[in-house]
All heavy atoms as TSV, in Angstrom:
chain	resi	resn	atom	element	x	y	z
A	1	MET	N	N	3.110	-3.329	-4.108
A	1	MET	CA	C	3.209	-3.385	-2.663
A	1	MET	C	C	4.671	-3.631	-2.295
A	1	MET	O	O	5.320	-4.493	-2.867
A	1	MET	CB	C	2.330	-4.518	-2.136
A	1	MET	CG	C	2.525	-4.740	-0.691
A	1	MET	SD	S	1.110	-4.735	0.423
A	1	MET	CE	C	-0.275	-4.179	-0.454
A	2	LYS	N	N	5.163	-2.877	-1.357
A	2	LYS	CA	C	6.537	-3.039	-0.872
A	2	LYS	C	C	6.481	-3.544	0.560
A	2	LYS	O	O	5.715	-3.047	1.375
A	2	LYS	CB	C	7.285	-1.714	-0.938
A	2	LYS	CG	C	8.711	-1.811	-0.406
A	2	LYS	CD	C	9.494	-0.575	-0.728
A	2	LYS	CE	C	10.852	-0.514	-0.093
A	2	LYS	NZ	N	11.737	-1.610	-0.297
A	3	ILE	N	N	7.297	-4.539	0.831
A	3	ILE	CA	C	7.388	-5.091	2.174
A	3	ILE	C	C	8.554	-4.400	2.875
A	3	ILE	O	O	9.663	-4.369	2.369
A	3	ILE	CB	C	7.588	-6.614	2.130
A	3	ILE	CG1	C	6.452	-7.258	1.335
A	3	ILE	CG2	C	7.658	-7.180	3.539
A	3	ILE	CD1	C	6.695	-8.699	0.969
A	4	MET	N	N	8.296	-3.857	4.040
A	4	MET	CA	C	9.266	-3.018	4.742
A	4	MET	C	C	10.069	-3.787	5.797
A	4	MET	O	O	10.603	-3.194	6.724
A	4	MET	CB	C	8.515	-1.856	5.420
A	4	MET	CG	C	7.645	-1.035	4.476
A	4	MET	SD	S	8.580	-0.277	3.145
A	4	MET	CE	C	9.591	0.861	4.070
A	5	LEU	N	N	10.191	-5.094	5.636
A	5	LEU	CA	C	10.870	-5.909	6.646
A	5	LEU	C	C	12.316	-5.490	6.836
A	5	LEU	O	O	12.781	-5.329	7.973
A	5	LEU	CB	C	10.791	-7.396	6.286
A	5	LEU	CG	C	11.470	-8.344	7.270
A	5	LEU	CD1	C	10.855	-8.208	8.658
A	5	LEU	CD2	C	11.381	-9.776	6.782
A	6	ARG	N	N	13.047	-5.310	5.761
A	6	ARG	CA	C	14.466	-4.949	5.874
A	6	ARG	C	C	14.635	-3.653	6.675
A	6	ARG	O	O	15.491	-3.555	7.555
A	6	ARG	CB	C	15.083	-4.809	4.492
A	6	ARG	CG	C	16.591	-4.627	4.558
A	6	ARG	CD	C	17.252	-4.454	3.218
A	6	ARG	NE	N	16.614	-5.239	2.171
A	6	ARG	CZ	C	16.883	-5.126	0.905
A	6	ARG	NH1	N	17.774	-4.273	0.479
A	6	ARG	NH2	N	16.274	-5.869	0.001
A	7	GLU	N	N	13.797	-2.673	6.379
A	7	GLU	CA	C	13.886	-1.387	7.075
A	7	GLU	C	C	13.542	-1.531	8.562
A	7	GLU	O	O	14.199	-0.925	9.409
A	7	GLU	CB	C	12.946	-0.370	6.413
A	7	GLU	CG	C	13.359	0.043	5.011
A	7	GLU	CD	C	12.948	-0.941	3.907
A	7	GLU	OE1	O	12.384	-2.019	4.202
A	7	GLU	OE2	O	13.207	-0.625	2.728
A	8	LEU	N	N	12.532	-2.340	8.864
A	8	LEU	CA	C	12.168	-2.561	10.271
A	8	LEU	C	C	13.286	-3.261	11.029
A	8	LEU	O	O	13.582	-2.905	12.181
A	8	LEU	CB	C	10.881	-3.381	10.360
A	8	LEU	CG	C	9.594	-2.662	9.995
A	8	LEU	CD1	C	8.442	-3.659	9.866
A	8	LEU	CD2	C	9.259	-1.609	11.023
A	9	LEU	N	N	13.913	-4.245	10.392
A	9	LEU	CA	C	15.023	-4.944	11.046
A	9	LEU	C	C	16.201	-4.016	11.286
A	9	LEU	O	O	16.800	-4.035	12.368
A	9	LEU	CB	C	15.459	-6.152	10.207
A	9	LEU	CG	C	14.460	-7.302	10.111
A	9	LEU	CD1	C	14.980	-8.382	9.176
A	9	LEU	CD2	C	14.154	-7.870	11.481
A	10	GLU	N	N	16.534	-3.197	10.302
A	10	GLU	CA	C	17.642	-2.248	10.470
A	10	GLU	C	C	17.337	-1.251	11.581
A	10	GLU	O	O	18.202	-0.963	12.415
A	10	GLU	CB	C	17.897	-1.500	9.161
A	10	GLU	CG	C	18.571	-2.352	8.108
A	10	GLU	CD	C	18.740	-1.635	6.770
A	10	GLU	OE1	O	18.465	-0.414	6.691
A	10	GLU	OE2	O	19.140	-2.302	5.798
A	11	LYS	N	N	16.126	-0.748	11.603
A	11	LYS	CA	C	15.717	0.240	12.609
A	11	LYS	C	C	15.833	-0.324	14.026
A	11	LYS	O	O	16.210	0.379	14.957
A	11	LYS	CB	C	14.280	0.688	12.327
A	11	LYS	CG	C	13.767	1.779	13.204
A	11	LYS	CD	C	12.361	2.178	12.755
A	11	LYS	CE	C	11.797	3.274	13.623
A	11	LYS	NZ	N	10.435	3.643	13.208
A	12	GLN	N	N	15.509	-1.627	14.172
A	12	GLN	CA	C	15.539	-2.251	15.495
A	12	GLN	C	C	16.831	-3.024	15.754
A	12	GLN	O	O	16.972	-3.676	16.790
A	12	GLN	CB	C	14.324	-3.177	15.653
A	12	GLN	CG	C	13.006	-2.411	15.614
A	12	GLN	CD	C	11.822	-3.283	15.920
A	12	GLN	OE1	O	11.921	-4.264	16.671
A	12	GLN	NE2	N	10.676	-2.942	15.367
A	13	ASN	N	N	17.770	-2.945	14.788
A	13	ASN	CA	C	19.064	-3.614	14.925
A	13	ASN	C	C	18.912	-5.116	15.187
A	13	ASN	O	O	19.503	-5.666	16.118
A	13	ASN	CB	C	19.904	-2.942	16.014
A	13	ASN	CG	C	21.370	-3.283	15.878
A	13	ASN	OD1	O	21.853	-3.558	14.786
A	13	ASN	ND2	N	22.077	-3.300	16.995
A	14	ILE	N	N	18.099	-5.743	14.353
A	14	ILE	CA	C	17.843	-7.181	14.459
A	14	ILE	C	C	18.274	-7.831	13.147
A	14	ILE	O	O	17.956	-7.335	12.072
A	14	ILE	CB	C	16.345	-7.453	14.703
A	14	ILE	CG1	C	15.889	-6.813	16.023
A	14	ILE	CG2	C	16.051	-8.950	14.702
A	14	ILE	CD1	C	14.389	-6.836	16.225
A	15	SER	N	N	18.984	-8.947	13.233
A	15	SER	CA	C	19.402	-9.656	12.025
A	15	SER	C	C	18.316	-10.631	11.586
A	15	SER	O	O	17.474	-11.052	12.384
A	15	SER	CB	C	20.697	-10.426	12.271
A	15	SER	OG	O	20.450	-11.536	13.117
A	16	GLN	N	N	18.358	-11.004	10.311
A	16	GLN	CA	C	17.412	-11.994	9.806
A	16	GLN	C	C	17.609	-13.326	10.516
A	16	GLN	O	O	16.637	-14.032	10.798
A	16	GLN	CB	C	17.575	-12.180	8.303
A	16	GLN	CG	C	16.964	-11.071	7.490
A	16	GLN	CD	C	17.054	-11.348	5.990
A	16	GLN	OE1	O	17.233	-12.480	5.564
A	16	GLN	NE2	N	16.933	-10.294	5.204
A	17	ASN	N	N	18.858	-13.662	10.819
A	17	ASN	CA	C	19.130	-14.916	11.527
A	17	ASN	C	C	18.498	-14.915	12.913
A	17	ASN	O	O	17.922	-15.912	13.345
A	17	ASN	CB	C	20.630	-15.178	11.636
A	17	ASN	CG	C	21.237	-15.591	10.318
A	17	ASN	OD1	O	20.553	-16.126	9.454
A	17	ASN	ND2	N	22.511	-15.333	10.147
A	18	GLN	N	N	18.614	-13.807	13.623
A	18	GLN	CA	C	18.013	-13.690	14.952
A	18	GLN	C	C	16.495	-13.805	14.843
A	18	GLN	O	O	15.861	-14.515	15.627
A	18	GLN	CB	C	18.397	-12.355	15.592
A	18	GLN	CG	C	17.781	-12.137	16.962
A	18	GLN	CD	C	18.125	-10.782	17.550
A	18	GLN	OE1	O	18.966	-10.060	17.035
A	18	GLN	NE2	N	17.463	-10.418	18.627
A	19	LEU	N	N	15.923	-13.115	13.866
A	19	LEU	CA	C	14.477	-13.164	13.667
A	19	LEU	C	C	14.030	-14.589	13.360
A	19	LEU	O	O	13.031	-15.063	13.908
A	19	LEU	CB	C	14.079	-12.215	12.533
A	19	LEU	CG	C	12.595	-12.116	12.199
A	19	LEU	CD1	C	11.791	-11.602	13.382
A	19	LEU	CD2	C	12.397	-11.211	10.996
A	20	ALA	N	N	14.777	-15.292	12.522
A	20	ALA	CA	C	14.443	-16.673	12.175
A	20	ALA	C	C	14.476	-17.575	13.405
A	20	ALA	O	O	13.548	-18.363	13.627
A	20	ALA	CB	C	15.403	-17.191	11.108
A	21	LYS	N	N	15.524	-17.463	14.199
A	21	LYS	CA	C	15.663	-18.294	15.393
A	21	LYS	C	C	14.539	-18.051	16.385
A	21	LYS	O	O	14.022	-18.982	16.998
A	21	LYS	CB	C	17.010	-18.025	16.080
A	21	LYS	CG	C	18.190	-18.610	15.365
A	21	LYS	CD	C	19.475	-18.270	16.089
A	21	LYS	CE	C	20.682	-18.710	15.282
A	21	LYS	NZ	N	21.943	-18.275	15.897
A	22	GLU	N	N	14.156	-16.799	16.553
A	22	GLU	CA	C	13.195	-16.463	17.600
A	22	GLU	C	C	11.740	-16.597	17.170
A	22	GLU	O	O	10.865	-16.655	18.026
A	22	GLU	CB	C	13.487	-15.065	18.122
A	22	GLU	CG	C	14.926	-14.959	18.589
A	22	GLU	CD	C	15.117	-14.094	19.800
A	22	GLU	OE1	O	14.130	-13.593	20.358
A	22	GLU	OE2	O	16.284	-13.930	20.181
A	23	THR	N	N	11.481	-16.660	15.860
A	23	THR	CA	C	10.098	-16.769	15.391
A	23	THR	C	C	9.786	-18.115	14.758
A	23	THR	O	O	8.621	-18.462	14.595
A	23	THR	CB	C	9.770	-15.683	14.345
A	23	THR	OG1	O	10.617	-15.864	13.204
A	23	THR	CG2	C	9.912	-14.291	14.916
A	24	GLY	N	N	10.830	-18.847	14.362
A	24	GLY	CA	C	10.610	-20.112	13.683
A	24	GLY	C	C	10.348	-19.962	12.195
A	24	GLY	O	O	10.073	-20.932	11.502
A	25	ILE	N	N	10.445	-18.745	11.676
A	25	ILE	CA	C	10.290	-18.504	10.240
A	25	ILE	C	C	11.638	-18.803	9.585
A	25	ILE	O	O	12.667	-18.348	10.071
A	25	ILE	CB	C	9.878	-17.038	9.964
A	25	ILE	CG1	C	8.578	-16.698	10.695
A	25	ILE	CG2	C	9.727	-16.798	8.462
A	25	ILE	CD1	C	8.248	-15.200	10.697
A	26	SER	N	N	11.632	-19.555	8.503
A	26	SER	CA	C	12.903	-19.941	7.887
A	26	SER	C	C	13.653	-18.723	7.342
A	26	SER	O	O	13.041	-17.736	6.940
A	26	SER	CB	C	12.676	-20.946	6.753
A	26	SER	OG	O	12.159	-20.307	5.606
A	27	THR	N	N	14.976	-18.830	7.328
A	27	THR	CA	C	15.779	-17.725	6.799
A	27	THR	C	C	15.509	-17.523	5.317
A	27	THR	O	O	15.533	-16.393	4.835
A	27	THR	CB	C	17.288	-17.967	7.034
A	27	THR	OG1	O	17.647	-19.234	6.500
A	27	THR	CG2	C	17.643	-17.902	8.507
A	28	ALA	N	N	15.219	-18.602	4.586
A	28	ALA	CA	C	14.905	-18.467	3.160
A	28	ALA	C	C	13.627	-17.648	2.971
A	28	ALA	O	O	13.566	-16.771	2.104
A	28	ALA	CB	C	14.757	-19.840	2.519
A	29	THR	N	N	12.630	-17.920	3.790
A	29	THR	CA	C	11.377	-17.160	3.713
A	29	THR	C	C	11.626	-15.696	4.048
A	29	THR	O	O	11.155	-14.801	3.338
A	29	THR	CB	C	10.324	-17.752	4.673
A	29	THR	OG1	O	10.023	-19.088	4.258
A	29	THR	CG2	C	9.052	-16.918	4.701
A	30	LEU	N	N	12.374	-15.442	5.096
A	30	LEU	CA	C	12.662	-14.052	5.491
A	30	LEU	C	C	13.462	-13.332	4.414
A	30	LEU	O	O	13.221	-12.153	4.134
A	30	LEU	CB	C	13.410	-14.027	6.824
A	30	LEU	CG	C	12.589	-14.461	8.032
A	30	LEU	CD1	C	13.473	-14.571	9.265
A	30	LEU	CD2	C	11.430	-13.511	8.275
A	31	ARG	N	N	14.412	-14.025	3.804
A	31	ARG	CA	C	15.212	-13.425	2.737
A	31	ARG	C	C	14.318	-13.041	1.561
A	31	ARG	O	O	14.420	-11.933	1.031
A	31	ARG	CB	C	16.305	-14.402	2.295
A	31	ARG	CG	C	17.332	-13.808	1.368
A	31	ARG	CD	C	18.460	-14.786	1.008
A	31	ARG	NE	N	18.852	-15.672	2.094
A	31	ARG	CZ	C	18.608	-16.983	2.128
A	31	ARG	NH1	N	17.975	-17.590	1.146
A	31	ARG	NH2	N	19.010	-17.713	3.146
A	32	ASN	N	N	13.424	-13.935	1.165
A	32	ASN	CA	C	12.518	-13.641	0.063
A	32	ASN	C	C	11.579	-12.485	0.394
A	32	ASN	O	O	11.332	-11.619	-0.450
A	32	ASN	CB	C	11.706	-14.886	-0.315
A	32	ASN	CG	C	12.535	-15.911	-1.039
A	32	ASN	OD1	O	13.528	-15.580	-1.686
A	32	ASN	ND2	N	12.144	-17.160	-0.938
A	33	ILE	N	N	11.094	-12.462	1.609
A	33	ILE	CA	C	10.203	-11.369	2.017
A	33	ILE	C	C	10.962	-10.043	2.018
A	33	ILE	O	O	10.486	-9.046	1.483
A	33	ILE	CB	C	9.598	-11.647	3.409
A	33	ILE	CG1	C	8.619	-12.817	3.337
A	33	ILE	CG2	C	8.903	-10.404	3.955
A	33	ILE	CD1	C	8.143	-13.304	4.694
A	34	SER	N	N	12.135	-10.023	2.610
A	34	SER	CA	C	12.866	-8.755	2.736
A	34	SER	C	C	13.364	-8.212	1.403
A	34	SER	O	O	13.606	-7.024	1.262
A	34	SER	CB	C	14.024	-8.886	3.720
A	34	SER	OG	O	15.021	-9.721	3.207
A	35	HIS	N	N	13.491	-9.100	0.396
A	35	HIS	CA	C	13.905	-8.655	-0.935
A	35	HIS	C	C	12.720	-8.531	-1.892
A	35	HIS	O	O	12.904	-8.420	-3.103
A	35	HIS	CB	C	14.949	-9.612	-1.519
A	35	HIS	CG	C	16.270	-9.497	-0.844
A	35	HIS	ND1	N	16.702	-10.400	0.099
A	35	HIS	CD2	C	17.248	-8.565	-0.950
A	35	HIS	CE1	C	17.897	-10.034	0.533
A	35	HIS	NE2	N	18.250	-8.928	-0.085
A	36	ASN	N	N	11.508	-8.577	-1.328
A	36	ASN	CA	C	10.279	-8.444	-2.116
A	36	ASN	C	C	10.217	-9.458	-3.254
A	36	ASN	O	O	9.806	-9.147	-4.367
A	36	ASN	CB	C	10.119	-7.015	-2.652
A	36	ASN	CG	C	9.694	-6.065	-1.566
A	36	ASN	OD1	O	8.550	-6.072	-1.142
A	36	ASN	ND2	N	10.630	-5.257	-1.091
A	37	ARG	N	N	10.646	-10.689	-2.976
A	37	ARG	CA	C	10.616	-11.752	-3.981
A	37	ARG	C	C	9.539	-12.775	-3.662
A	37	ARG	O	O	9.698	-13.960	-3.885
A	37	ARG	CB	C	11.970	-12.452	-4.058
A	37	ARG	CG	C	13.051	-11.584	-4.640
A	37	ARG	CD	C	14.307	-12.382	-4.901
A	37	ARG	NE	N	14.799	-13.014	-3.682
A	37	ARG	CZ	C	16.052	-12.965	-3.269
A	37	ARG	NH1	N	16.958	-12.319	-3.969
A	37	ARG	NH2	N	16.420	-13.577	-2.160
A	38	THR	N	N	8.445	-12.317	-3.117
A	38	THR	CA	C	7.350	-13.211	-2.780
A	38	THR	C	C	6.034	-12.576	-3.198
A	38	THR	O	O	5.926	-11.346	-3.227
A	38	THR	CB	C	7.345	-13.550	-1.277
A	38	THR	OG1	O	6.388	-14.552	-1.025
A	38	THR	CG2	C	7.066	-12.338	-0.417
A	39	THR	N	N	5.082	-13.404	-3.539
A	39	THR	CA	C	3.768	-12.881	-3.918
A	39	THR	C	C	2.715	-13.218	-2.879
A	39	THR	O	O	1.618	-12.685	-2.922
A	39	THR	CB	C	3.313	-13.445	-5.286
A	39	THR	OG1	O	3.330	-14.862	-5.223
A	39	THR	CG2	C	4.229	-12.952	-6.400
A	40	ARG	N	N	3.073	-14.109	-1.932
A	40	ARG	CA	C	2.130	-14.502	-0.885
A	40	ARG	C	C	2.856	-14.637	0.442
A	40	ARG	O	O	3.950	-15.187	0.506
A	40	ARG	CB	C	1.490	-15.843	-1.205
A	40	ARG	CG	C	0.672	-15.813	-2.436
A	40	ARG	CD	C	0.040	-17.157	-2.672
A	40	ARG	NE	N	-0.545	-17.125	-4.005
A	40	ARG	CZ	C	-0.636	-18.153	-4.790
A	40	ARG	NH1	N	-0.173	-19.314	-4.404
A	40	ARG	NH2	N	-1.177	-18.046	-5.966
A	41	ILE	N	N	2.185	-14.169	1.478
A	41	ILE	CA	C	2.704	-14.336	2.838
A	41	ILE	C	C	1.534	-14.812	3.685
A	41	ILE	O	O	0.471	-14.177	3.684
A	41	ILE	CB	C	3.262	-13.020	3.413
A	41	ILE	CG1	C	4.360	-12.470	2.521
A	41	ILE	CG2	C	3.775	-13.233	4.829
A	41	ILE	CD1	C	4.857	-11.105	2.937
A	42	SER	N	N	1.722	-15.881	4.418
A	42	SER	CA	C	0.626	-16.414	5.229
A	42	SER	C	C	0.334	-15.476	6.404
A	42	SER	O	O	1.203	-14.735	6.866
A	42	SER	CB	C	0.972	-17.805	5.753
A	42	SER	OG	O	1.948	-17.725	6.771
A	43	PHE	N	N	-0.898	-15.522	6.857
A	43	PHE	CA	C	-1.292	-14.711	8.011
A	43	PHE	C	C	-0.458	-15.082	9.230
A	43	PHE	O	O	-0.132	-14.227	10.044
A	43	PHE	CB	C	-2.779	-14.884	8.324
A	43	PHE	CG	C	-3.686	-14.202	7.346
A	43	PHE	CD1	C	-4.625	-14.932	6.639
A	43	PHE	CD2	C	-3.609	-12.839	7.137
A	43	PHE	CE1	C	-5.468	-14.306	5.738
A	43	PHE	CE2	C	-4.440	-12.205	6.235
A	43	PHE	CZ	C	-5.379	-12.945	5.537
A	44	ASP	N	N	-0.098	-16.354	9.342
A	44	ASP	CA	C	0.720	-16.816	10.464
A	44	ASP	C	C	2.073	-16.102	10.479
A	44	ASP	O	O	2.539	-15.635	11.525
A	44	ASP	CB	C	0.913	-18.327	10.367
A	44	ASP	CG	C	1.710	-18.884	11.526
A	44	ASP	OD1	O	1.343	-18.605	12.679
A	44	ASP	OD2	O	2.694	-19.609	11.271
A	45	VAL	N	N	2.699	-15.994	9.309
A	45	VAL	CA	C	3.995	-15.318	9.213
A	45	VAL	C	C	3.846	-13.829	9.512
A	45	VAL	O	O	4.638	-13.256	10.264
A	45	VAL	CB	C	4.640	-15.554	7.821
A	45	VAL	CG1	C	5.844	-14.649	7.604
A	45	VAL	CG2	C	5.037	-17.015	7.668
A	46	VAL	N	N	2.822	-13.206	8.964
A	46	VAL	CA	C	2.585	-11.775	9.227
A	46	VAL	C	C	2.373	-11.542	10.721
A	46	VAL	O	O	2.943	-10.615	11.300
A	46	VAL	CB	C	1.377	-11.250	8.413
A	46	VAL	CG1	C	1.004	-9.836	8.845
A	46	VAL	CG2	C	1.670	-11.290	6.930
A	47	GLU	N	N	1.595	-12.409	11.342
A	47	GLU	CA	C	1.337	-12.278	12.777
A	47	GLU	C	C	2.626	-12.416	13.586
A	47	GLU	O	O	2.888	-11.632	14.510
A	47	GLU	CB	C	0.317	-13.317	13.221
A	47	GLU	CG	C	-0.079	-13.188	14.670
A	47	GLU	CD	C	-1.130	-14.205	15.090
A	47	GLU	OE1	O	-1.515	-15.064	14.272
A	47	GLU	OE2	O	-1.550	-14.130	16.249
A	48	LYS	N	N	3.462	-13.401	13.233
A	48	LYS	CA	C	4.728	-13.595	13.941
A	48	LYS	C	C	5.645	-12.381	13.773
A	48	LYS	O	O	6.280	-11.937	14.733
A	48	LYS	CB	C	5.441	-14.854	13.439
A	48	LYS	CG	C	4.827	-16.133	13.915
A	48	LYS	CD	C	5.566	-17.325	13.351
A	48	LYS	CE	C	4.943	-18.629	13.787
A	48	LYS	NZ	N	5.657	-19.783	13.229
A	49	LEU	N	N	5.719	-11.850	12.548
A	49	LEU	CA	C	6.572	-10.687	12.294
A	49	LEU	C	C	6.101	-9.478	13.087
A	49	LEU	O	O	6.897	-8.808	13.752
A	49	LEU	CB	C	6.605	-10.358	10.797
A	49	LEU	CG	C	7.311	-11.365	9.897
A	49	LEU	CD1	C	7.119	-11.001	8.430
A	49	LEU	CD2	C	8.789	-11.444	10.237
A	50	CYS	N	N	4.814	-9.193	13.015
A	50	CYS	CA	C	4.280	-8.022	13.716
A	50	CYS	C	C	4.428	-8.162	15.230
A	50	CYS	O	O	4.777	-7.199	15.913
A	50	CYS	CB	C	2.816	-7.793	13.344
A	50	CYS	SG	S	2.583	-7.201	11.654
A	51	SER	N	N	4.184	-9.355	15.734
A	51	SER	CA	C	4.313	-9.591	17.170
A	51	SER	C	C	5.764	-9.422	17.623
A	51	SER	O	O	6.043	-8.718	18.596
A	51	SER	CB	C	3.806	-10.989	17.507
A	51	SER	OG	O	3.955	-11.250	18.869
A	52	TYR	N	N	6.693	-10.049	16.912
A	52	TYR	CA	C	8.102	-9.984	17.301
A	52	TYR	C	C	8.669	-8.575	17.162
A	52	TYR	O	O	9.408	-8.100	18.024
A	52	TYR	CB	C	8.939	-10.965	16.472
A	52	TYR	CG	C	10.377	-11.007	16.923
A	52	TYR	CD1	C	10.746	-11.757	18.029
A	52	TYR	CD2	C	11.353	-10.270	16.272
A	52	TYR	CE1	C	12.062	-11.778	18.473
A	52	TYR	CE2	C	12.672	-10.286	16.703
A	52	TYR	CZ	C	13.012	-11.044	17.803
A	52	TYR	OH	O	14.305	-11.046	18.242
A	53	LEU	N	N	8.299	-7.893	16.078
A	53	LEU	CA	C	8.830	-6.545	15.824
A	53	LEU	C	C	8.015	-5.450	16.507
A	53	LEU	O	O	8.345	-4.283	16.392
A	53	LEU	CB	C	8.895	-6.296	14.314
A	53	LEU	CG	C	9.840	-7.226	13.551
A	53	LEU	CD1	C	9.651	-7.057	12.051
A	53	LEU	CD2	C	11.282	-6.960	13.945
A	54	ASN	N	N	6.952	-5.858	17.204
A	54	ASN	CA	C	6.091	-4.911	17.910
A	54	ASN	C	C	5.621	-3.798	16.969
A	54	ASN	O	O	5.799	-2.618	17.245
A	54	ASN	CB	C	6.813	-4.336	19.132
A	54	ASN	CG	C	5.854	-3.637	20.069
A	54	ASN	OD1	O	4.683	-3.995	20.146
A	54	ASN	ND2	N	6.339	-2.628	20.767
A	55	CYS	N	N	5.071	-4.220	15.834
A	55	CYS	CA	C	4.613	-3.254	14.846
A	55	CYS	C	C	3.247	-3.663	14.319
A	55	CYS	O	O	2.781	-4.773	14.566
A	55	CYS	CB	C	5.610	-3.149	13.688
A	55	CYS	SG	S	5.687	-4.616	12.633
A	56	GLY	N	N	2.609	-2.768	13.615
A	56	GLY	CA	C	1.334	-3.064	12.993
A	56	GLY	C	C	1.535	-3.497	11.555
A	56	GLY	O	O	2.612	-3.325	10.975
A	57	ILE	N	N	0.488	-4.054	10.986
A	57	ILE	CA	C	0.540	-4.476	9.586
A	57	ILE	C	C	0.907	-3.304	8.689
A	57	ILE	O	O	1.655	-3.451	7.732
A	57	ILE	CB	C	-0.806	-5.105	9.174
A	57	ILE	CG1	C	-1.004	-6.418	9.925
A	57	ILE	CG2	C	-0.882	-5.333	7.674
A	57	ILE	CD1	C	-2.370	-7.032	9.734
A	58	GLU	N	N	0.402	-2.123	9.019
A	58	GLU	CA	C	0.676	-0.934	8.203
A	58	GLU	C	C	2.149	-0.538	8.231
A	58	GLU	O	O	2.618	0.167	7.340
A	58	GLU	CB	C	-0.203	0.237	8.648
A	58	GLU	CG	C	0.122	0.783	10.024
A	58	GLU	CD	C	-0.458	-0.004	11.205
A	58	GLU	OE1	O	-1.109	-1.053	10.997
A	58	GLU	OE2	O	-0.240	0.442	12.343
A	59	ASP	N	N	2.891	-1.004	9.237
A	59	ASP	CA	C	4.333	-0.747	9.295
A	59	ASP	C	C	5.111	-1.729	8.427
A	59	ASP	O	O	6.213	-1.430	7.981
A	59	ASP	CB	C	4.839	-0.861	10.739
A	59	ASP	CG	C	4.175	0.129	11.663
A	59	ASP	OD1	O	4.049	1.306	11.274
A	59	ASP	OD2	O	3.768	-0.273	12.771
A	60	LEU	N	N	4.535	-2.885	8.197
A	60	LEU	CA	C	5.202	-3.952	7.461
A	60	LEU	C	C	5.007	-3.850	5.950
A	60	LEU	O	O	5.875	-4.233	5.182
A	60	LEU	CB	C	4.690	-5.310	7.962
A	60	LEU	CG	C	5.415	-6.559	7.515
A	60	LEU	CD1	C	6.889	-6.516	7.893
A	60	LEU	CD2	C	4.756	-7.784	8.133
A	61	PHE	N	N	3.869	-3.294	5.542
A	61	PHE	CA	C	3.552	-3.187	4.117
A	61	PHE	C	C	3.332	-1.742	3.709
A	61	PHE	O	O	2.750	-0.963	4.457
A	61	PHE	CB	C	2.275	-3.972	3.787
A	61	PHE	CG	C	2.370	-5.429	4.082
A	61	PHE	CD1	C	1.824	-5.964	5.241
A	61	PHE	CD2	C	3.031	-6.288	3.228
A	61	PHE	CE1	C	1.901	-7.310	5.520
A	61	PHE	CE2	C	3.121	-7.640	3.500
A	61	PHE	CZ	C	2.557	-8.151	4.652
A	62	ARG	N	N	3.786	-1.410	2.511
A	62	ARG	CA	C	3.543	-0.076	1.951
A	62	ARG	C	C	2.995	-0.256	0.548
A	62	ARG	O	O	3.598	-0.941	-0.286
A	62	ARG	CB	C	4.835	0.744	1.888
A	62	ARG	CG	C	4.597	2.126	1.259
A	62	ARG	CD	C	5.855	2.922	1.070
A	62	ARG	NE	N	6.480	3.172	2.345
A	62	ARG	CZ	C	7.772	3.471	2.491
A	62	ARG	NH1	N	8.552	3.526	1.428
A	62	ARG	NH2	N	8.272	3.694	3.662
A	63	LEU	N	N	1.873	0.382	0.283
A	63	LEU	CA	C	1.274	0.316	-1.032
A	63	LEU	C	C	1.937	1.363	-1.904
A	63	LEU	O	O	1.950	2.554	-1.579
A	63	LEU	CB	C	-0.229	0.572	-0.956
A	63	LEU	CG	C	-0.989	0.458	-2.264
A	63	LEU	CD1	C	-0.857	-0.941	-2.851
A	63	LEU	CD2	C	-2.451	0.795	-2.044
A	64	GLU	N	N	2.547	0.909	-2.989
A	64	GLU	CA	C	3.198	1.825	-3.920
A	64	GLU	C	C	2.382	1.842	-5.191
A	64	GLU	O	O	2.202	0.806	-5.831
A	64	GLU	CB	C	4.628	1.381	-4.195
A	64	GLU	CG	C	5.521	1.500	-2.984
A	64	GLU	CD	C	6.960	1.191	-3.291
A	64	GLU	OE1	O	7.247	0.510	-4.298
A	64	GLU	OE2	O	7.821	1.630	-2.520
A	65	THR	N	N	1.890	2.998	-5.517
A	65	THR	CA	C	1.086	3.126	-6.738
A	65	THR	C	C	1.952	3.613	-7.873
A	65	THR	O	O	2.903	4.376	-7.669
A	65	THR	CB	C	-0.083	4.111	-6.520
A	65	THR	OG1	O	0.446	5.359	-6.092
A	65	THR	CG2	C	-1.032	3.590	-5.447
A	66	ALA	N	N	1.632	3.177	-9.049
A	66	ALA	CA	C	2.363	3.624	-10.239
A	66	ALA	C	C	1.973	5.063	-10.526
A	66	ALA	O	O	0.804	5.421	-10.492
A	66	ALA	CB	C	2.018	2.733	-11.435
A	67	SER	N	N	2.958	5.872	-10.796
A	67	SER	CA	C	2.670	7.269	-11.089
A	67	SER	C	C	2.193	7.403	-12.522
A	67	SER	O	O	2.690	6.740	-13.423
A	67	SER	CB	C	3.916	8.143	-10.859
A	67	SER	OG	O	4.955	7.707	-11.689
A	68	ALA	N	N	1.232	8.267	-12.707
A	68	ALA	CA	C	0.695	8.502	-14.053
A	68	ALA	C	C	1.608	9.478	-14.780
A	68	ALA	O	O	1.839	10.586	-14.330
A	68	ALA	CB	C	-0.712	9.052	-13.958
A	69	GLU	N	N	2.151	9.031	-15.888
A	69	GLU	CA	C	3.055	9.905	-16.660
A	69	GLU	C	C	2.524	10.136	-18.036
A	69	GLU	O	O	1.880	9.377	-18.626
A	69	GLU	CB	C	4.447	9.267	-16.748
A	69	GLU	CG	C	5.090	9.223	-15.392
A	69	GLU	CD	C	6.486	8.627	-15.483
A	69	GLU	OE1	O	7.143	8.671	-16.530
A	69	GLU	OE2	O	6.935	8.104	-14.466
């Protein structure tokens, strides 16, 4: 699973610091999420991200399947 936070922020020209200030999500948490260094994200955080970025859950997450070789 790939988290598309970095791409959404770039698309909307929003910094992680701005997102942290306006949502109350710590910058450390946002950094870990945007670099895909997390295995769990609370529903509260997902809700805050989707609400602030005006996006759906499907915009925030992308399922990446391993290719059969």
